N, C-alpha and C positions, 0 to 999 in steps of 0.2 A: 723565442718571440715570433709571433706570426708575421708573415710577409703579405703585402698588399700590392696589387697592380692597379695603378690609376691610368685609365685609358682616356686620353684627352680628345674630346670630340670638337670638331670645328666644321664650319661651313666654308668649304674651299672657294666657293663662288664669291664670297663676300670678305675675303681677306684684304687688308690694306695693300695697295699696289706699291706704295712708297716705302715698304719695309717697316722695321721697328725703329722707334725713336731712341736716341741715346739714353733718355731718362728711363724708358721701359727696360732697356737692356741692363742698365745699372741696378734697378730695383730687382729684376729677375736674378742677376748675378749675386746680389746680396742675400736673397732668400735661398738660392741654391748653396751658397757657402754656409749659411746658417744650418740648413737641414743636413748637409754633409758633416759638419762639425758635430752635430747632435748624434751622429751615428745612425741616422734613419735612412738616408738615401743610399741605395745599393747600385742603382743605374737609372739614367734618364736620357732621353733623346727625342728630337723631333724626327718626323718622317718626311721623305720626299713626297711631292704631290702624287695624287692617284694617277696622273697621266704617265707616270713612270712605273706604275705597279701592274700586277697581274693577279686576278682572282682565279683560284683553283677550286673547282667544285667536284663533288662525287655525287652523281645522280643516276638512277636507273642502271647501275653497274658500270658506268662510264665516267672517266675523268674529263672535265671540260676546263678550258682556259679562256679567260676574257681579259684582254689588255685594257688598261685605263686610257683615258680618264673615265670615271664612273659618274657621269653627269646626272644620271637618274637618281643618285643618292644625295640627299640634302646634307646629311652629316657624315663625316668620315673620321677615322682615327688619324689625328695629326701628330701625335706623340704619345709618350708614355713615361711613367715613373714607377720604378720598383722600389718599394720602401719596406723597411722592417720596423714595426712599431709595437708598442706594448699592447695595444688593443685597437679596435676599429675607431674608437673616438679620437685617438691620436692621429690615425691616418686621415680621418675626415677633417681634422683641424689643419693639418699641413695642406691638404687638397684645397680647402677653403681659402687659405692664405695665398696659394698659388693662383687660384682663379681671380681673386680680388686685385691682383697686381695688374690685370689687363685693363685697358681703357674701357670706359663705360659704353662706348659705341660698339664694342665687340660683343659677339655672342660666342661664348666658349663654355664647354661643359666637361664633366669628367664622370666616367663610370668607374667606381671603386669596387674592386673585387678582392676578397681574401684568397690566397693561394692555398690549395689543398696540400698539406704536408704528409709525407710518408707514403 
């Protein structure tokens, strides 16, 4: 079965400062339990803020390092999910359900990519 990587895109500058509500955490926990029991979820996690990250680039034959935060970037990768699904349609369905759990006042997206095997 193919594996898919869902890269969760967020706007770090507009995250809620008061954290997640208990209702949101409960809904998210229920979905993660369901997707795990279905044998789809291989791994998932959120990422620390870009303020704690470093970008490493190769350009002109040289390595460059840029410490965060990356304020010039509107959207950043805030987390990921590695899933094994029967096809892309199934991966899209799980991704849609994950995104729809978020409050309507949030803007959150996902870039879904199939992993090259072999």
